[in-house]
mmCIF file of the N, C-alpha and C atoms, coordinates in Angstrom:
data_MODEL
# 
_entry.id   MODEL 
# 
loop_
_atom_site.group_PDB 
_atom_site.id 
_atom_site.type_symbol 
_atom_site.label_atom_id 
_atom_site.label_alt_id 
_atom_site.label_comp_id 
_atom_site.label_asym_id 
_atom_site.label_entity_id 
_atom_site.label_seq_id 
_atom_site.pdbx_PDB_ins_code 
_atom_site.Cartn_x 
_atom_site.Cartn_y 
_atom_site.Cartn_z 
_atom_site.occupancy 
_atom_site.B_iso_or_equiv 
_atom_site.pdbx_formal_charge 
_atom_site.auth_seq_id 
_atom_site.auth_comp_id 
_atom_site.auth_asym_id 
_atom_site.auth_atom_id 
_atom_site.pdbx_PDB_model_num 
ATOM 1   N N  . MET A 1 1  ? -140.056 27.061 73.456  1.00 0.00 ? 1  MET A N  1 
ATOM 2   C CA . MET A 1 1  ? -139.455 25.750 73.577  1.00 0.00 ? 1  MET A CA 1 
ATOM 3   C C  . MET A 1 1  ? -140.457 24.704 74.053  1.00 0.00 ? 1  MET A C  1 
ATOM 4   N N  . SER A 1 2  ? -141.316 25.092 75.006  1.00 0.00 ? 2  SER A N  1 
ATOM 5   C CA . SER A 1 2  ? -142.254 24.119 75.568  1.00 0.00 ? 2  SER A CA 1 
ATOM 6   C C  . SER A 1 2  ? -143.538 24.015 74.755  1.00 0.00 ? 2  SER A C  1 
ATOM 7   N N  . ARG A 1 3  ? -143.773 24.943 73.835  1.00 0.00 ? 3  ARG A N  1 
ATOM 8   C CA . ARG A 1 3  ? -144.953 24.992 72.975  1.00 0.00 ? 3  ARG A CA 1 
ATOM 9   C C  . ARG A 1 3  ? -146.248 25.223 73.732  1.00 0.00 ? 3  ARG A C  1 
ATOM 10  N N  . SER A 1 4  ? -146.212 25.490 75.033  1.00 0.00 ? 4  SER A N  1 
ATOM 11  C CA . SER A 1 4  ? -147.444 25.799 75.743  1.00 0.00 ? 4  SER A CA 1 
ATOM 12  C C  . SER A 1 4  ? -147.645 27.314 75.747  1.00 0.00 ? 4  SER A C  1 
ATOM 13  N N  . SER A 1 5  ? -148.898 27.727 75.691  1.00 0.00 ? 5  SER A N  1 
ATOM 14  C CA . SER A 1 5  ? -149.239 29.137 75.572  1.00 0.00 ? 5  SER A CA 1 
ATOM 15  C C  . SER A 1 5  ? -149.161 29.844 76.920  1.00 0.00 ? 5  SER A C  1 
ATOM 16  N N  . ILE A 1 6  ? -149.008 31.150 76.861  1.00 0.00 ? 6  ILE A N  1 
ATOM 17  C CA . ILE A 1 6  ? -149.017 31.975 78.055  1.00 0.00 ? 6  ILE A CA 1 
ATOM 18  C C  . ILE A 1 6  ? -150.289 32.802 78.053  1.00 0.00 ? 6  ILE A C  1 
ATOM 19  N N  . THR A 1 7  ? -151.027 32.738 79.151  1.00 0.00 ? 7  THR A N  1 
ATOM 20  C CA . THR A 1 7  ? -152.263 33.500 79.307  1.00 0.00 ? 7  THR A CA 1 
ATOM 21  C C  . THR A 1 7  ? -151.963 34.779 80.064  1.00 0.00 ? 7  THR A C  1 
ATOM 22  N N  . GLY A 1 8  ? -152.470 35.894 79.558  1.00 0.00 ? 8  GLY A N  1 
ATOM 23  C CA . GLY A 1 8  ? -152.317 37.166 80.244  1.00 0.00 ? 8  GLY A CA 1 
ATOM 24  C C  . GLY A 1 8  ? -153.681 37.804 80.452  1.00 0.00 ? 8  GLY A C  1 
ATOM 25  N N  . ILE A 1 9  ? -153.967 38.201 81.688  1.00 0.00 ? 9  ILE A N  1 
ATOM 26  C CA . ILE A 1 9  ? -155.270 38.780 82.025  1.00 0.00 ? 9  ILE A CA 1 
ATOM 27  C C  . ILE A 1 9  ? -155.037 40.008 82.901  1.00 0.00 ? 9  ILE A C  1 
ATOM 28  N N  . ILE A 1 10 ? -155.748 41.089 82.605  1.00 0.00 ? 10 ILE A N  1 
ATOM 29  C CA . ILE A 1 10 ? -155.766 42.260 83.480  1.00 0.00 ? 10 ILE A CA 1 
ATOM 30  C C  . ILE A 1 10 ? -157.229 42.606 83.720  1.00 0.00 ? 10 ILE A C  1 
ATOM 31  N N  . ILE A 1 11 ? -157.619 42.730 84.982  1.00 0.00 ? 11 ILE A N  1 
ATOM 32  C CA . ILE A 1 11 ? -158.989 43.096 85.332  1.00 0.00 ? 11 ILE A CA 1 
ATOM 33  C C  . ILE A 1 11 ? -158.964 44.522 85.867  1.00 0.00 ? 11 ILE A C  1 
ATOM 34  N N  . PHE A 1 12 ? -159.805 45.364 85.273  1.00 0.00 ? 12 PHE A N  1 
ATOM 35  C CA . PHE A 1 12 ? -159.905 46.764 85.663  1.00 0.00 ? 12 PHE A CA 1 
ATOM 36  C C  . PHE A 1 12 ? -161.198 46.996 86.430  1.00 0.00 ? 12 PHE A C  1 
ATOM 37  N N  . LEU A 1 13 ? -161.134 47.820 87.444  1.00 0.00 ? 13 LEU A N  1 
ATOM 38  C CA . LEU A 1 13 ? -162.318 48.309 88.147  1.00 0.00 ? 13 LEU A CA 1 
ATOM 39  C C  . LEU A 1 13 ? -162.369 49.794 87.858  1.00 0.00 ? 13 LEU A C  1 
ATOM 40  N N  . ASP A 1 14 ? -163.344 50.189 87.058  1.00 0.00 ? 14 ASP A N  1 
ATOM 41  C CA . ASP A 1 14 ? -163.382 51.505 86.451  1.00 0.00 ? 14 ASP A CA 1 
ATOM 42  C C  . ASP A 1 14 ? -162.168 51.585 85.534  1.00 0.00 ? 14 ASP A C  1 
ATOM 43  N N  . ARG A 1 15 ? -161.208 52.432 85.797  1.00 0.00 ? 15 ARG A N  1 
ATOM 44  C CA . ARG A 1 15 ? -160.011 52.478 84.953  1.00 0.00 ? 15 ARG A CA 1 
ATOM 45  C C  . ARG A 1 15 ? -158.751 52.078 85.714  1.00 0.00 ? 15 ARG A C  1 
ATOM 46  N N  . THR A 1 16 ? -158.941 51.449 86.862  1.00 0.00 ? 16 THR A N  1 
ATOM 47  C CA . THR A 1 16 ? -157.821 51.061 87.709  1.00 0.00 ? 16 THR A CA 1 
ATOM 48  C C  . THR A 1 16 ? -157.609 49.552 87.628  1.00 0.00 ? 16 THR A C  1 
ATOM 49  N N  . PRO A 1 17 ? -156.408 49.101 87.270  1.00 0.00 ? 17 PRO A N  1 
ATOM 50  C CA . PRO A 1 17 ? -156.158 47.661 87.263  1.00 0.00 ? 17 PRO A CA 1 
ATOM 51  C C  . PRO A 1 17 ? -156.147 47.121 88.698  1.00 0.00 ? 17 PRO A C  1 
ATOM 52  N N  . VAL A 1 18 ? -156.961 46.100 88.958  1.00 0.00 ? 18 VAL A N  1 
ATOM 53  C CA . VAL A 1 18 ? -157.048 45.524 90.302  1.00 0.00 ? 18 VAL A CA 1 
ATOM 54  C C  . VAL A 1 18 ? -156.541 44.086 90.358  1.00 0.00 ? 18 VAL A C  1 
ATOM 55  N N  . PHE A 1 19 ? -156.348 43.468 89.204  1.00 0.00 ? 19 PHE A N  1 
ATOM 56  C CA . PHE A 1 19 ? -155.889 42.080 89.175  1.00 0.00 ? 19 PHE A CA 1 
ATOM 57  C C  . PHE A 1 19 ? -155.125 41.852 87.880  1.00 0.00 ? 19 PHE A C  1 
ATOM 58  N N  . ALA A 1 20 ? -153.982 41.197 87.982  1.00 0.00 ? 20 ALA A N  1 
ATOM 59  C CA . ALA A 1 20 ? -153.204 40.840 86.797  1.00 0.00 ? 20 ALA A CA 1 
ATOM 60  C C  . ALA A 1 20 ? -152.718 39.410 86.941  1.00 0.00 ? 20 ALA A C  1 
ATOM 61  N N  . LEU A 1 21 ? -152.720 38.689 85.837  1.00 0.00 ? 21 LEU A N  1 
ATOM 62  C CA . LEU A 1 21 ? -152.299 37.294 85.837  1.00 0.00 ? 21 LEU A CA 1 
ATOM 63  C C  . LEU A 1 21 ? -151.542 37.028 84.543  1.00 0.00 ? 21 LEU A C  1 
ATOM 64  N N  . ALA A 1 22 ? -150.409 36.407 84.648  1.00 0.00 ? 22 ALA A N  1 
ATOM 65  C CA . ALA A 1 22 ? -149.670 35.927 83.481  1.00 0.00 ? 22 ALA A CA 1 
ATOM 66  C C  . ALA A 1 22 ? -149.119 34.565 83.861  1.00 0.00 ? 22 ALA A C  1 
ATOM 67  N N  . ARG A 1 23 ? -149.568 33.545 83.155  1.00 0.00 ? 23 ARG A N  1 
ATOM 68  C CA . ARG A 1 23 ? -149.073 32.208 83.477  1.00 0.00 ? 23 ARG A CA 1 
ATOM 69  C C  . ARG A 1 23 ? -149.065 31.323 82.236  1.00 0.00 ? 23 ARG A C  1 
ATOM 70  N N  . ARG A 1 24 ? -148.225 30.356 82.284  1.00 0.00 ? 24 ARG A N  1 
ATOM 71  C CA . ARG A 1 24 ? -148.122 29.392 81.195  1.00 0.00 ? 24 ARG A CA 1 
ATOM 72  C C  . ARG A 1 24 ? -149.211 28.342 81.395  1.00 0.00 ? 24 ARG A C  1 
ATOM 73  N N  . LEU A 1 25 ? -149.939 28.019 80.335  1.00 0.00 ? 25 LEU A N  1 
ATOM 74  C CA . LEU A 1 25 ? -150.985 27.004 80.434  1.00 0.00 ? 25 LEU A CA 1 
ATOM 75  C C  . LEU A 1 25 ? -150.362 25.642 80.700  1.00 0.00 ? 25 LEU A C  1 
ATOM 76  N N  . GLY A 1 26 ? -151.040 24.848 81.498  1.00 0.00 ? 26 GLY A N  1 
ATOM 77  C CA . GLY A 1 26 ? -150.516 23.549 81.893  1.00 0.00 ? 26 GLY A CA 1 
ATOM 78  C C  . GLY A 1 26 ? -150.526 22.505 80.796  1.00 0.00 ? 26 GLY A C  1 
ATOM 79  N N  . THR A 1 27 ? -151.338 22.710 79.775  1.00 0.00 ? 27 THR A N  1 
ATOM 80  C CA . THR A 1 27 ? -151.422 21.742 78.690  1.00 0.00 ? 27 THR A CA 1 
ATOM 81  C C  . THR A 1 27 ? -150.994 22.385 77.387  1.00 0.00 ? 27 THR A C  1 
ATOM 82  N N  . ILE A 1 28 ? -150.600 21.562 76.455  1.00 0.00 ? 28 ILE A N  1 
ATOM 83  C CA . ILE A 1 28 ? -150.231 22.055 75.132  1.00 0.00 ? 28 ILE A CA 1 
ATOM 84  C C  . ILE A 1 28 ? -151.457 21.963 74.243  1.00 0.00 ? 28 ILE A C  1 
ATOM 85  N N  . ALA A 1 29 ? -151.887 23.094 73.710  1.00 0.00 ? 29 ALA A N  1 
ATOM 86  C CA . ALA A 1 29 ? -153.067 23.127 72.850  1.00 0.00 ? 29 ALA A CA 1 
ATOM 87  C C  . ALA A 1 29 ? -152.678 22.727 71.430  1.00 0.00 ? 29 ALA A C  1 
ATOM 88  N N  . THR A 1 30 ? -153.591 22.046 70.762  1.00 0.00 ? 30 THR A N  1 
ATOM 89  C CA . THR A 1 30 ? -153.319 21.624 69.393  1.00 0.00 ? 30 THR A CA 1 
ATOM 90  C C  . THR A 1 30 ? -153.598 22.726 68.387  1.00 0.00 ? 30 THR A C  1 
ATOM 91  N N  . SER A 1 31 ? -154.217 23.807 68.832  1.00 0.00 ? 31 SER A N  1 
ATOM 92  C CA . SER A 1 31 ? -154.504 24.918 67.927  1.00 0.00 ? 31 SER A CA 1 
ATOM 93  C C  . SER A 1 31 ? -154.527 26.227 68.706  1.00 0.00 ? 31 SER A C  1 
ATOM 94  N N  . THR A 1 32 ? -154.367 27.309 67.983  1.00 0.00 ? 32 THR A N  1 
ATOM 95  C CA . THR A 1 32 ? -154.445 28.632 68.601  1.00 0.00 ? 32 THR A CA 1 
ATOM 96  C C  . THR A 1 32 ? -155.838 28.848 69.177  1.00 0.00 ? 32 THR A C  1 
ATOM 97  N N  . TYR A 1 33 ? -156.868 28.360 68.463  1.00 0.00 ? 33 TYR A N  1 
ATOM 98  C CA . TYR A 1 33 ? -158.248 28.537 68.905  1.00 0.00 ? 33 TYR A CA 1 
ATOM 99  C C  . TYR A 1 33 ? -158.456 27.913 70.287  1.00 0.00 ? 33 TYR A C  1 
ATOM 100 N N  . SER A 1 34 ? -157.999 26.700 70.490  1.00 0.00 ? 34 SER A N  1 
ATOM 101 C CA . SER A 1 34 ? -158.238 26.058 71.790  1.00 0.00 ? 34 SER A CA 1 
ATOM 102 C C  . SER A 1 34 ? -157.423 26.746 72.886  1.00 0.00 ? 34 SER A C  1 
ATOM 103 N N  . ALA A 1 35 ? -156.230 27.240 72.576  1.00 0.00 ? 35 ALA A N  1 
ATOM 104 C CA . ALA A 1 35 ? -155.444 27.981 73.569  1.00 0.00 ? 35 ALA A CA 1 
ATOM 105 C C  . ALA A 1 35 ? -156.161 29.267 73.954  1.00 0.00 ? 35 ALA A C  1 
ATOM 106 N N  . GLU A 1 36 ? -156.728 29.961 72.963  1.00 0.00 ? 36 GLU A N  1 
ATOM 107 C CA . GLU A 1 36 ? -157.472 31.193 73.232  1.00 0.00 ? 36 GLU A CA 1 
ATOM 108 C C  . GLU A 1 36 ? -158.740 30.889 74.033  1.00 0.00 ? 36 GLU A C  1 
ATOM 109 N N  . PHE A 1 37 ? -159.386 29.771 73.746  1.00 0.00 ? 37 PHE A N  1 
ATOM 110 C CA . PHE A 1 37 ? -160.599 29.402 74.473  1.00 0.00 ? 37 PHE A CA 1 
ATOM 111 C C  . PHE A 1 37 ? -160.277 29.088 75.934  1.00 0.00 ? 37 PHE A C  1 
ATOM 112 N N  . MET A 1 38 ? -159.167 28.409 76.188  1.00 0.00 ? 38 MET A N  1 
ATOM 113 C CA . MET A 1 38 ? -158.761 28.124 77.570  1.00 0.00 ? 38 MET A CA 1 
ATOM 114 C C  . MET A 1 38 ? -158.428 29.428 78.303  1.00 0.00 ? 38 MET A C  1 
ATOM 115 N N  . ALA A 1 39 ? -157.807 30.376 77.592  1.00 0.00 ? 39 ALA A N  1 
ATOM 116 C CA . ALA A 1 39 ? -157.500 31.672 78.203  1.00 0.00 ? 39 ALA A CA 1 
ATOM 117 C C  . ALA A 1 39 ? -158.783 32.422 78.537  1.00 0.00 ? 39 ALA A C  1 
ATOM 118 N N  . MET A 1 40 ? -159.777 32.365 77.655  1.00 0.00 ? 40 MET A N  1 
ATOM 119 C CA . MET A 1 40 ? -161.054 33.030 77.915  1.00 0.00 ? 40 MET A CA 1 
ATOM 120 C C  . MET A 1 40 ? -161.751 32.398 79.120  1.00 0.00 ? 40 MET A C  1 
ATOM 121 N N  . LYS A 1 41 ? -161.670 31.078 79.234  1.00 0.00 ? 41 LYS A N  1 
ATOM 122 C CA . LYS A 1 41 ? -162.260 30.386 80.389  1.00 0.00 ? 41 LYS A CA 1 
ATOM 123 C C  . LYS A 1 41 ? -161.613 30.873 81.683  1.00 0.00 ? 41 LYS A C  1 
ATOM 124 N N  . THR A 1 42 ? -160.304 30.989 81.690  1.00 0.00 ? 42 THR A N  1 
ATOM 125 C CA . THR A 1 42 ? -159.593 31.489 82.872  1.00 0.00 ? 42 THR A CA 1 
ATOM 126 C C  . THR A 1 42 ? -160.019 32.916 83.193  1.00 0.00 ? 42 THR A C  1 
ATOM 127 N N  . ALA A 1 43 ? -160.139 33.747 82.166  1.00 0.00 ? 43 ALA A N  1 
ATOM 128 C CA . ALA A 1 43 ? -160.548 35.142 82.367  1.00 0.00 ? 43 ALA A CA 1 
ATOM 129 C C  . ALA A 1 43 ? -161.947 35.223 82.965  1.00 0.00 ? 43 ALA A C  1 
ATOM 130 N N  . VAL A 1 44 ? -162.872 34.410 82.468  1.00 0.00 ? 44 VAL A N  1 
ATOM 131 C CA . VAL A 1 44 ? -164.245 34.417 82.981  1.00 0.00 ? 44 VAL A CA 1 
ATOM 132 C C  . VAL A 1 44 ? -164.258 33.978 84.447  1.00 0.00 ? 44 VAL A C  1 
ATOM 133 N N  . GLU A 1 45 ? -163.492 32.951 84.789  1.00 0.00 ? 45 GLU A N  1 
ATOM 134 C CA . GLU A 1 45 ? -163.432 32.499 86.184  1.00 0.00 ? 45 GLU A CA 1 
ATOM 135 C C  . GLU A 1 45 ? -162.907 33.606 87.100  1.00 0.00 ? 45 GLU A C  1 
ATOM 136 N N  . GLU A 1 46 ? -161.879 34.321 86.661  1.00 0.00 ? 46 GLU A N  1 
ATOM 137 C CA . GLU A 1 46 ? -161.308 35.395 87.476  1.00 0.00 ? 46 GLU A CA 1 
ATOM 138 C C  . GLU A 1 46 ? -162.274 36.568 87.607  1.00 0.00 ? 46 GLU A C  1 
ATOM 139 N N  . VAL A 1 47 ? -162.966 36.921 86.520  1.00 0.00 ? 47 VAL A N  1 
ATOM 140 C CA . VAL A 1 47 ? -163.943 38.016 86.572  1.00 0.00 ? 47 VAL A CA 1 
ATOM 141 C C  . VAL A 1 47 ? -165.087 37.658 87.512  1.00 0.00 ? 47 VAL A C  1 
ATOM 142 N N  . MET A 1 48 ? -165.527 36.403 87.474  1.00 0.00 ? 48 MET A N  1 
ATOM 143 C CA . MET A 1 48 ? -166.591 35.971 88.380  1.00 0.00 ? 48 MET A CA 1 
ATOM 144 C C  . MET A 1 48 ? -166.146 36.069 89.835  1.00 0.00 ? 48 MET A C  1 
ATOM 145 N N  . SER A 1 49 ? -164.896 35.714 90.111  1.00 0.00 ? 49 SER A N  1 
ATOM 146 C CA . SER A 1 49 ? -164.421 35.790 91.499  1.00 0.00 ? 49 SER A CA 1 
ATOM 147 C C  . SER A 1 49 ? -164.278 37.236 91.956  1.00 0.00 ? 49 SER A C  1 
ATOM 148 N N  . VAL A 1 50 ? -163.851 38.136 91.079  1.00 0.00 ? 50 VAL A N  1 
ATOM 149 C CA . VAL A 1 50 ? -163.772 39.556 91.445  1.00 0.00 ? 50 VAL A CA 1 
ATOM 150 C C  . VAL A 1 50 ? -165.177 40.121 91.656  1.00 0.00 ? 50 VAL A C  1 
ATOM 151 N N  . GLY A 1 51 ? -166.138 39.733 90.807  1.00 0.00 ? 51 GLY A N  1 
ATOM 152 C CA . GLY A 1 51 ? -167.529 40.168 90.992  1.00 0.00 ? 51 GLY A CA 1 
ATOM 153 C C  . GLY A 1 51 ? -168.094 39.686 92.312  1.00 0.00 ? 51 GLY A C  1 
ATOM 154 N N  . TYR A 1 52 ? -167.787 38.444 92.684  1.00 0.00 ? 52 TYR A N  1 
ATOM 155 C CA . TYR A 1 52 ? -168.241 37.906 93.965  1.00 0.00 ? 52 TYR A CA 1 
ATOM 156 C C  . TYR A 1 52 ? -167.598 38.652 95.127  1.00 0.00 ? 52 TYR A C  1 
ATOM 157 N N  . MET A 1 53 ? -166.293 38.945 94.991  1.00 0.00 ? 53 MET A N  1 
ATOM 158 C CA . MET A 1 53 ? -165.595 39.679 96.039  1.00 0.00 ? 53 MET A CA 1 
ATOM 159 C C  . MET A 1 53 ? -166.216 41.070 96.227  1.00 0.00 ? 53 MET A C  1 
ATOM 160 N N  . LEU A 1 54 ? -166.540 41.746 95.127  1.00 0.00 ? 54 LEU A N  1 
ATOM 161 C CA . LEU A 1 54 ? -167.174 43.061 95.225  1.00 0.00 ? 54 LEU A CA 1 
ATOM 162 C C  . LEU A 1 54 ? -168.526 42.966 95.926  1.00 0.00 ? 54 LEU A C  1 
ATOM 163 N N  . THR A 1 55 ? -169.298 41.930 95.598  1.00 0.00 ? 55 THR A N  1 
ATOM 164 C CA . THR A 1 55 ? -170.591 41.724 96.238  1.00 0.00 ? 55 THR A CA 1 
ATOM 165 C C  . THR A 1 55 ? -170.420 41.500 97.743  1.00 0.00 ? 55 THR A C  1 
ATOM 166 N N  . CYS A 1 56 ? -169.424 40.721 98.117  1.00 0.00 ? 56 CYS A N  1 
ATOM 167 C CA . CYS A 1 56 ? -169.153 40.470 99.539  1.00 0.00 ? 56 CYS A CA 1 
ATOM 168 C C  . CYS A 1 56 ? -168.736 41.741 100.269 1.00 0.00 ? 56 CYS A C  1 
ATOM 169 N N  . LEU A 1 57 ? -168.105 42.669 99.553  1.00 0.00 ? 57 LEU A N  1 
ATOM 170 C CA . LEU A 1 57 ? -167.682 43.934 100.151 1.00 0.00 ? 57 LEU A CA 1 
ATOM 171 C C  . LEU A 1 57 ? -168.801 44.971 100.175 1.00 0.00 ? 57 LEU A C  1 
ATOM 172 N N  . GLY A 1 58 ? -169.980 44.604 99.658  1.00 0.00 ? 58 GLY A N  1 
ATOM 173 C CA . GLY A 1 58 ? -171.125 45.504 99.688  1.00 0.00 ? 58 GLY A CA 1 
ATOM 174 C C  . GLY A 1 58 ? -171.286 46.365 98.452  1.00 0.00 ? 58 GLY A C  1 
ATOM 175 N N  . VAL A 1 59 ? -170.494 46.108 97.412  1.00 0.00 ? 59 VAL A N  1 
ATOM 176 C CA . VAL A 1 59 ? -170.619 46.859 96.162  1.00 0.00 ? 59 VAL A CA 1 
ATOM 177 C C  . VAL A 1 59 ? -171.654 46.159 95.293  1.00 0.00 ? 59 VAL A C  1 
ATOM 178 N N  . LYS A 1 60 ? -172.693 46.883 94.889  1.00 0.00 ? 60 LYS A N  1 
ATOM 179 C CA . LYS A 1 60 ? -173.722 46.276 94.046  1.00 0.00 ? 60 LYS A CA 1 
ATOM 180 C C  . LYS A 1 60 ? -173.228 46.188 92.612  1.00 0.00 ? 60 LYS A C  1 
ATOM 181 N N  . VAL A 1 61 ? -173.229 44.983 92.077  1.00 0.00 ? 61 VAL A N  1 
ATOM 182 C CA . VAL A 1 61 ? -172.878 44.756 90.677  1.00 0.00 ? 61 VAL A CA 1 
ATOM 183 C C  . VAL A 1 61 ? -174.204 44.594 89.949  1.00 0.00 ? 61 VAL A C  1 
ATOM 184 N N  . THR A 1 62 ? -174.646 45.655 89.263  1.00 0.00 ? 62 THR A N  1 
ATOM 185 C CA . THR A 1 62 ? -175.987 45.667 88.688  1.00 0.00 ? 62 THR A CA 1 
ATOM 186 C C  . THR A 1 62 ? -176.024 45.406 87.185  1.00 0.00 ? 62 THR A C  1 
ATOM 187 N N  . ARG A 1 63 ? -174.880 45.387 86.546  1.00 0.00 ? 63 ARG A N  1 
ATOM 188 C CA . ARG A 1 63 ? -174.885 45.157 85.101  1.00 0.00 ? 63 ARG A CA 1 
ATOM 189 C C  . ARG A 1 63 ? -173.836 44.108 84.750  1.00 0.00 ? 63 ARG A C  1 
ATOM 190 N N  . PRO A 1 64 ? -173.948 43.521 83.584  1.00 0.00 ? 64 PRO A N  1 
ATOM 191 C CA . PRO A 1 64 ? -172.967 42.502 83.181  1.00 0.00 ? 64 PRO A CA 1 
ATOM 192 C C  . PRO A 1 64 ? -171.555 43.091 83.112  1.00 0.00 ? 64 PRO A C  1 
ATOM 193 N N  . ILE A 1 65 ? -170.580 42.257 83.392  1.00 0.00 ? 65 ILE A N  1 
ATOM 194 C CA . ILE A 1 65 ? -169.181 42.681 83.337  1.00 0.00 ? 65 ILE A CA 1 
ATOM 195 C C  . ILE A 1 65 ? -168.646 42.337 81.954  1.00 0.00 ? 65 ILE A C  1 
ATOM 196 N N  . PRO A 1 66 ? -168.226 43.337 81.186  1.00 0.00 ? 66 PRO A N  1 
ATOM 197 C CA . PRO A 1 66 ? -167.730 43.052 79.833  1.00 0.00 ? 66 PRO A CA 1 
ATOM 198 C C  . PRO A 1 66 ? -166.344 42.403 79.864  1.00 0.00 ? 66 PRO A C  1 
ATOM 199 N N  . ILE A 1 67 ? -166.120 41.483 78.936  1.00 0.00 ? 67 ILE A N  1 
ATOM 200 C CA . ILE A 1 67 ? -164.819 40.848 78.774  1.00 0.00 ? 67 ILE A CA 1 
ATOM 201 C C  . ILE A 1 67 ? -164.359 41.122 77.351  1.00 0.00 ? 67 ILE A C  1 
ATOM 202 N N  . LEU A 1 68 ? -163.169 41.647 77.217  1.00 0.00 ? 68 LEU A N  1 
ATOM 203 C CA . LEU A 1 68 ? -162.612 41.968 75.909  1.00 0.00 ? 68 LEU A CA 1 
ATOM 204 C C  . LEU A 1 68 ? -161.539 40.946 75.565  1.00 0.00 ? 68 LEU A C  1 
ATOM 205 N N  . GLY A 1 69 ? -161.499 40.548 74.315  1.00 0.00 ? 69 GLY A N  1 
ATOM 206 C CA . GLY A 1 69 ? -160.498 39.584 73.871  1.00 0.00 ? 69 GLY A CA 1 
ATOM 207 C C  . GLY A 1 69 ? -160.009 39.936 72.487  1.00 0.00 ? 69 GLY A C  1 
ATOM 208 N N  . ASP A 1 70 ? -158.956 39.255 72.048  1.00 0.00 ? 70 ASP A N  1 
ATOM 209 C CA . ASP A 1 70 ? -158.385 39.556 70.745  1.00 0.00 ? 70 ASP A CA 1 
ATOM 210 C C  . ASP A 1 70 ? -158.645 38.479 69.691  1.00 0.00 ? 70 ASP A C  1 
ATOM 211 N N  . ASN A 1 71 ? -159.471 37.491 70.001  1.00 0.00 ? 71 ASN A N  1 
ATOM 212 C CA . ASN A 1 71 ? -159.785 36.447 69.037  1.00 0.00 ? 71 ASN A CA 1 
ATOM 213 C C  . ASN A 1 71 ? -161.288 36.441 68.810  1.00 0.00 ? 71 ASN A C  1 
ATOM 214 N N  . ARG A 1 72 ? -161.726 36.972 67.676  1.00 0.00 ? 72 ARG A N  1 
ATOM 215 C CA . ARG A 1 72 ? -163.155 37.149 67.398  1.00 0.00 ? 72 ARG A CA 1 
ATOM 216 C C  . ARG A 1 72 ? -163.924 35.822 67.399  1.00 0.00 ? 72 ARG A C  1 
ATOM 217 N N  . SER A 1 73 ? -163.340 34.762 66.859  1.00 0.00 ? 73 SER A N  1 
ATOM 218 C CA . SER A 1 73 ? -164.086 33.502 66.793  1.00 0.00 ? 73 SER A CA 1 
ATOM 219 C C  . SER A 1 73 ? -164.326 32.926 68.191  1.00 0.00 ? 73 SER A C  1 
ATOM 220 N N  . VAL A 1 74 ? -163.395 33.070 69.098  1.00 0.00 ? 74 VAL A N  1 
ATOM 221 C CA . VAL A 1 74 ? -163.596 32.596 70.476  1.00 0.00 ? 74 VAL A CA 1 
ATOM 222 C C  . VAL A 1 74 ? -164.697 33.413 71.146  1.00 0.00 ? 74 VAL A C  1 
ATOM 223 N N  . ILE A 1 75 ? -164.664 34.721 70.966  1.00 0.00 ? 75 ILE A N  1 
ATOM 224 C CA . ILE A 1 75 ? -165.673 35.581 71.573  1.00 0.00 ? 75 ILE A CA 1 
ATOM 225 C C  . ILE A 1 75 ? -167.052 35.258 71.012  1.00 0.00 ? 75 ILE A C  1 
ATOM 226 N N  . MET A 1 76 ? -167.174 35.071 69.712  1.00 0.00 ? 76 MET A N  1 
ATOM 227 C CA . MET A 1 76 ? -168.473 34.757 69.104  1.00 0.00 ? 76 MET A CA 1 
ATOM 228 C C  . MET A 1 76 ? -168.981 33.411 69.607  1.00 0.00 ? 76 MET A C  1 
ATOM 229 N N  . ASN A 1 77 ? -168.146 32.401 69.706  1.00 0.00 ? 77 ASN A N  1 
ATOM 230 C CA . ASN A 1 77 ? -168.571 31.087 70.189  1.00 0.00 ? 77 ASN A CA 1 
ATOM 231 C C  . ASN A 1 77 ? -168.908 31.116 71.674  1.00 0.00 ? 77 ASN A C  1 
ATOM 232 N N  . ALA A 1 78 ? -168.281 32.001 72.418  1.00 0.00 ? 78 ALA A N  1 
ATOM 233 C CA . ALA A 1 78 ? -168.565 32.084 73.852  1.00 0.00 ? 78 ALA A CA 1 
ATOM 234 C C  . ALA A 1 78 ? -169.842 32.856 74.133  1.00 0.00 ? 78 ALA A C  1 
ATOM 235 N N  . THR A 1 79 ? -170.211 33.806 73.269  1.00 0.00 ? 79 THR A N  1 
ATOM 236 C CA . THR A 1 79 ? -171.391 34.621 73.510  1.00 0.00 ? 79 THR A CA 1 
ATOM 237 C C  . THR A 1 79 ? -172.634 34.115 72.786  1.00 0.00 ? 79 THR A C  1 
ATOM 238 N N  . ILE A 1 80 ? -172.449 33.376 71.704  1.00 0.00 ? 80 ILE A N  1 
ATOM 239 C CA . ILE A 1 80 ? -173.572 32.821 70.954  1.00 0.00 ? 80 ILE A CA 1 
ATOM 240 C C  . ILE A 1 80 ? -173.370 31.305 70.896  1.00 0.00 ? 80 ILE A C  1 
ATOM 241 N N  . PRO A 1 81 ? -173.937 30.564 71.846  1.00 0.00 ? 81 PRO A N  1 
ATOM 242 C CA . PRO A 1 81 ? -173.685 29.113 71.916  1.00 0.00 ? 81 PRO A CA 1 
ATOM 243 C C  . PRO A 1 81 ? -174.063 28.342 70.649  1.00 0.00 ? 81 PRO A C  1 
ATOM 244 N N  . ALA A 1 82 ? -175.011 28.832 69.866  1.00 0.00 ? 82 ALA A N  1 
ATOM 245 C CA . ALA A 1 82 ? -175.432 28.113 68.670  1.00 0.00 ? 82 ALA A CA 1 
ATOM 246 C C  . ALA A 1 82 ? -174.409 28.208 67.532  1.00 0.00 ? 82 ALA A C  1 
ATOM 247 N N  . SER A 1 83 ? -173.445 29.127 67.645  1.00 0.00 ? 83 SER A N  1 
ATOM 248 C CA . SER A 1 83 ? -172.492 29.305 66.528  1.00 0.00 ? 83 SER A CA 1 
ATOM 249 C C  . SER A 1 83 ? -171.391 28.266 66.534  1.00 0.00 ? 83 SER A C  1 
# 
């Protein structure tokens, strides 16, 4: 009814879910692509905060944290800025 998208994020540490988020986006996107891009931005912000929290707790984060998504064009544009 409201035409705004719902973002869903689950963050796993090893195979254990440690963070879950489901919320309606505050703005109405004009395309599926922009809604997916806003969701990816939210996911990256949350992953960065969990990585920082782990560092503060003394856990060494030595490798990049992978982010999985279901929209290939958003993932390609986020990982290859020239595309």
